[in-house]
N, C-alpha and C positions, 0 to 999 in steps of 0.2 A: 363833205359832210357824213356820203355815204360810208366808210365805215368805223365812223366812229361810238356807234351803240354795239359795234361786233365791239370794239376793240374794249370799250366802257365792257360787257361781258364777260370779256377774256380776264379780264382783272380779279372782274366778282369769282370768276370761278377756278383762279390761282390762287387766292386766298380760303374762298369754302370747301374747297379739294384739297390743299393742306393742311391747312388749320383741322380739318377736322379730321387729313390722318395723323395730324400731329398729336391729338389728342388720342385718336385710337393707339398709338403707340406709347404715347405715354402710359397711357391706361391699363393695355395688358400685357405691352412685353417690357417691362422692367427691364430688365438682363438686356435686351437688346439698346433703351434704352442711354442706359452709362456704359456705350462704348462709346467715344467720343466723334469716334467720326458720321456718327451715325445724328446723334445732337446732334453738329454743324452743318448735315446735307439738310438735314429739322426744321431751318431756317433760309440756307443759304438759297435750296433750289427755288424756297418759291418766290427771293426778296431776287432770280435772274429773271422769272418769269414776270413778275412786275420788270422789269427793268426792260424787259424785251419787251413788251407791251406799252412802253414810253418810246424803243427806237421804232417800234411801227406804228406809232403817232406820228413821230417824229416823218417818219418816210412818205407820208402820206402826205404830212404836212411841205412838207419840201417837194415833195414829188419825185424823194429816188426809192424807182421802181427797186431796184436789187435790195438795198435796206428791209424798205419793207416788209418785203418776201421775208429777208431769213429771218425777220425779227420774229414773221408772226409764223411761222415755222414754229421759232423758237417756245414761240407763248405755247402753239398747240401740243409742245412734246409737252414740257412743263404742266401740263393742267392733265393728259391725258396723260402721266408717267403715276399725276397726284391720284385721280380716277382707279388707276389699278392701286396703288398704291388703302386706299379706302377700299374698295371692291375689296380685296383680300386681309386682309389684318386683322375681322372680324372672324377667320377661320383658324388661322396660325395664332391665334388669343387662344381659340378652343385647342386647341393640342397640346402649346406651351404651360395652359393650365389641366390638359391631362397626366403634360409632364413632370407638373409639381404634386402632382394629387400622388402620380405614382414612387416619388422622390418622396415622400410625407409618410404611405408606405412599407417601400423601403431603412427606411429611417427605424422605423414601429417594427418590423421585422429583427434591426441587425440589435434592439434592444434586446427581444425574445429571446433571441440567441443567444447573447455574452452572459446576462444574466443569468445563468444559472441556477446557483444558490439561492438566490428569493425570490421572494412566492411574486409571479406576473401578469398584469393585468391583462386578461383576453384585449388579440387587435381585431377592429374591429368587423363590422363581416366581411367588409368585402376586399380591405385588406387578407383576410384569412382566407378566403375563393384564389385572389389574386396566389397567393403564396402555394396556397395548395397543387393553382394550377398551374404554376410554369414553375416552382419549385425554386429555391433558396440561389443555386448555382445562375440559376436564368437573371434573375433579378440582380445577382450583385454584378454583370454584365456592363462592365459600361461602354459595350456598342449596342448591348441591347440598350438603354437608360436613354441612350442617345436616340434615340430614332426619331420617338417622338419631335427632337428639337428638332430632328432634322425634318422630321416634317416642313415644320412650322414655316422656315427658311424656304421650303419647298414650293406652296403656295406664292406666295407671295413674288420669288423666283420666277417663276411659271405667267404670273401677266403681268411682270416689266418683260421680259422676253417678247410673250407673246403681243407689247404695249409697240418694244419698236419696231415687229414685221407688222404689223400696220400702219403703223409713222413709213416705215420704208413702201411695200404696198404702193401706196395712197402716188404714189411716182410713177411705177407700171405702165405698159404702154394699155392702150385700150381694147379689151379683148370681143368680138366678133362671132358668139356662136352660134352655131348652126337649132332651129329650135326646128324641128319640124311641127307640124300642125295640119289632125288627118282630118277629111273632112265628108262624109260619105253621100254616094251621086255627088260628088262635084260637076262639073262642065268639064269635060276634057281641057277648052281651052287656057282656062285655069291651075293647068294641074301642073305643078313645080315651077308656080310661078314666086319668086324670091324680093323680097319685101327689107329692104334695113331699116330700122326706128333708130331715130335719135331722140334723144330726150333729158332734161338735164346738164345743157350740155356747160351751162352757167360761166359762162368768159371773164373772169375779173381776175380776181386777186389768186387762185390757187388752177383757173387754167385757162391757155395763151393762146392764141391762133398759131401758134407751132401746132400745139398737142390737137389741135384740130384738123390740122394738114396733114398732119399723120393718121389721124384717122380717117381720113377725106384719100387714103394712098392707099392703106387698109381694101378699105370697103370698096377703093373701084376693082380689087384684083375677086372681093365676093361677087362682084356684078349683078348687082339689082336690077331686076326689073322697077321699084317701085318704092321711092323714101317716101318717109313719113316721121313729122320733127313735132313733135308733142311737147311746146314750150318747157319756159324757162333758159334759151339760145341763149342770152348775155347778160349779167348783172349791169357792164362797164356798156352801158346801147350804145357809145361810138362806135363799138367793134359792134354790132349790129350787122348792117349793109356792108361789110365784107364777109362775116358768118354766113349770111345766104348769099353772095357770090362764091364762093366755096363749095360749100353747099350741093348751089346748082350747076358747078359744072360736073357730077360725074352726069350731069342727064340720063338717068334711065327712063327705057323708052314708054314709059309709061309715067313718065310725070314724076315732080318733089309737091307734096302739101305741106302744111303749116299749120297747129291752133297755138293756141293761148293756156300759159300756166300762171301761175301767184305772182310769178318773176316777171313777168311783162308790165301787171299790173301794176309792182309795189315798185319798179323802176322808172314808171311813167310811163303810160296804154296810148297816149297823146306821139311821140319819137316812135313810140313800138309802130303804132297803124303807118303815121307815115313810111317810115324802112321798109315795109312791107308794100305800102302801095306804091314805096317808086325800085321797087326789086321784084328777080326768075322766079319767089314764091311765093304761090297765091297762099292770103291767109285764111282759113273757110272758119268761122267763127259764127255760131249755132245754122249753120249751113253746112250743105254738103254736093260733090262732084259728082259727076257720072265721065264714066273710064270705060271705052270699051275695049273688049280684050279679044279679039274673031271675032265669033258669033255673042261672044257672050259680055256681063258689065262688068263691072265694079261702082258701085255706091262708095265714096269716100269721105266722113261727116264727119264734121269736129268740133267741140261741146267746145263751151267757154268755164271760164272757172269760178266758184268764188269769189274769189277775192272781186272780179269788176265790181258789185254793193255793197260788199264787205259783210257776205252772208256766207258767213265761217258756221252763224248759228244755225241758221235755219238751211248746210248742205246740203241733205240728201232733197229738197223740198226743190232744194234751184238747182240740184245733177237730175230730175227725174225730170222740169220743165227744157230746159237749154238740152238736153240728147232728145227729149221728143221733139226742140225743135229745130234740129240738127239733121235729126231724122226724118223732117217736111221735104214730101217728096220725092221721095227714093221710090225707086221702080221696084214691085217686088220680086221681081225674077232677076235683081241682082243676086249680089255677093257682096254683104257690106263689113264696112273695114270703118271704124270709132274711132278718133281719135279724143279722148277724155285727158287731159292731165292728172285726172285723178284718178283712181282705182275705182273708189266705190262707185262711178258712173256707170257700171257693167252694174250692176244692180238692177235699173232700169233696164242697160241694153241686152243684157237676159230674160226678161222678159219680154221682150221685142223680137227676141229672137236675133238679133246679129251675131252675125256665127262670126266676127272678129276683134276684141277692141284690145288697143294697146295703151299702155299706159307711163307715165310714171310718178314723180316725187319725193316719193319717201327715199332714197336711196339705201331700199333693205333696213329701211326705220334707225338703224342705226350708225349705220355703213360698214356692222360684222354679220356675217353670215353662216349658213352653216347646209348644204347639200340643197343650195340654187333656192334656200330660202333665209327670209331673216330671223334670227334668234331671236329676236321678239312679237315674234309673229302668235308664239302660242295668247300670247298676252290681248292682242290686238286682232281675232279670227277673222274678224267679217273687213278688214283691213286694204287685203290681199297688196299690201308690200314688196312683195316681189317675186317673181317666179312667173309658175306656167296654173291657172285655173284653170275648170271647162263644167258649166253645166247645160246636161243634154250637148246641144251641136253650136252652145257660144261658146268663145273661149276669148280667155284673155290675160295678157302678158302685162304685167309689168317690169319697165326697164330698173337697175340698176343707176343709170343716168350714165352718160356720155361725162360728166363732172363728177363735182362733189363742191360741199360748200364748208370743208372740212378736211384740211388733207390725211385725213388715216381711213385707209376702208381694210378689212381686216376679215378673211373669206367669205369676201364681197366687194368683187370686180370690179373696175370700171368696162360697161359695154354697152356693145351698138348693137344690139340680135338683127342677129335677121330672118325671117320667119322663108320657109318656104311650105306652100301650099300644093294638098293631095288628096 
């Protein structure tokens, strides 16, 4: 039953995105609509999307992983293509409307030029201004007249190309970017400390153990001193024990610690807890651990997730309480690190002067980014959805995630950040 809601939702998205896209095509792009192959694709592609959903269901039902994966990828491709058209067609429709206006003005100008012996009605003021500014030769040029139409084609073409790039990029290797974090008055023993952050691995439909293995091989070359796992490790919980053992094989000298995410609750917190109890990685659930680093100390805290008690509506209050609980008993002279799957936990951590908070959850918003931040971040200024943030001496990094819930990433690659403290 795990994927059925996702599959039903995908069928709704196929019908909804393509239904609206076809309406915009018919309403705003009549000259394109009357092209036979365009009309054929407008119903053949969404029909193929529904066929993919059916095959995805069949593959899951018959436990045919290859069929389910291929059909799921086809479904996502149809949905994202429909959404790309849905976003681009209103803008191309404006350009085509502008082209029709220019053609109307050209017709009026032509009438005035050809009927020399008869009294002529005056051109509309807009047409006159265009004609006087550009001149008759320019307006009569077929090349100039087609520029708007060409621009109308470029807009959906560009978004469709970006969509194809995003689908392809989702299967790229996990990046391990080095994120330097500077702290004044840092104890000498902590300078150069290397912390690998794994978040949102989401082992399951689109991320597999071989992907995690490749990530761990790359991480081994990064030589982390400490590894932090901030939730959403596995959507298929039978893979969780093996995943924990594989991550623990890195054997960083200051250990590996984990905290919970929302998917641990969605998939079955009792099963998750048992896997951690029997596994090699300690789970910090509203508690912390002190690690000696030479003559200094690290205090590593793990906040809980609001999914624990259905506290989404009271998320700020829940996060404040769980952050406080995870920091209870922390040595005042330690360097404090908080694992909070939801980056909003940093609001409380910054108030408490916690030096470093690591988070995930949002996958860069919609797994589309630019310049190291999610493109929708301006719409969600307090969500810290991807990247580095700082308030005074308190810093946050929100990872875009080792895995994803849909195989589409554009400018927002899969990542396992390596923080270097200095």
